[in-house]
C-alpha positions in Angstrom: -42.6 183.5 139.9 -45.2 181.3 138.3 -45.0 183.0 134.9 -48.5 184.4 135.3 -50.1 181.0 135.9 -52.2 179.9 138.8 -50.8 177.4 141.3 -53.0 174.6 140.0 -51.7 174.8 136.4 -48.2 175.1 137.8 -48.7 171.9 139.7 -49.6 170.2 136.4 -46.3 171.1 134.6 -44.0 168.2 133.8 -40.4 168.1 135.0 -39.2 168.7 131.5 -41.4 171.8 131.0 -40.2 173.2 134.5 -36.6 172.6 133.5 -37.2 174.5 130.3 -38.8 177.4 132.1 -35.9 177.8 134.6 -33.4 177.6 131.7 -35.3 180.2 129.7 -34.2 183.8 129.0 -37.2 185.3 130.6 -36.4 183.5 133.8 -32.8 184.7 133.8 -34.0 188.3 133.2 -36.5 187.9 136.2 -33.8 186.5 138.4 -31.4 189.4 137.5 -34.1 191.9 138.2 -34.8 190.4 141.7 -31.1 190.5 142.4 -31.0 194.2 141.4 -34.0 195.0 143.6 -32.2 193.3 146.5 -29.0 195.3 145.9 -31.1 198.6 145.7 -32.8 197.8 149.0 -29.5 196.9 150.6 -28.0 200.1 149.4 -30.8 202.1 151.0 -30.5 200.2 154.2 -26.8 200.9 154.3 -27.4 204.7 153.6 -29.9 204.7 156.6 -27.5 202.9 158.8 -24.8 205.5 158.0 -27.2 208.3 158.7 -28.2 206.8 162.1 -24.5 206.4 163.0 -23.8 210.0 162.0 -26.8 211.2 164.1 -25.5 209.2 167.1 -22.0 210.7 166.7 -23.5 214.2 166.5 -25.6 213.5 169.6 -22.5 212.3 171.6 -20.5 215.5 170.5 -23.5 217.8 171.5 -23.7 215.9 174.9 -20.1 216.6 175.7 -20.5 220.4 175.2 -20.9 222.4 178.3 
């Protein structure tokens, strides 16, 4: 997030420099990468949720059998 700089150096950046950093192509790429990581995690969680629901349905069916 800090473009490989320590927090002290980041605190010394000017407003203009910060605006340029957030408008830069590398920051846009980083932001898209983070969004894609979030989408991947969300997809994995949704798959796990589906598996849990399926197992729950299976358990209900098994419980009803004599």
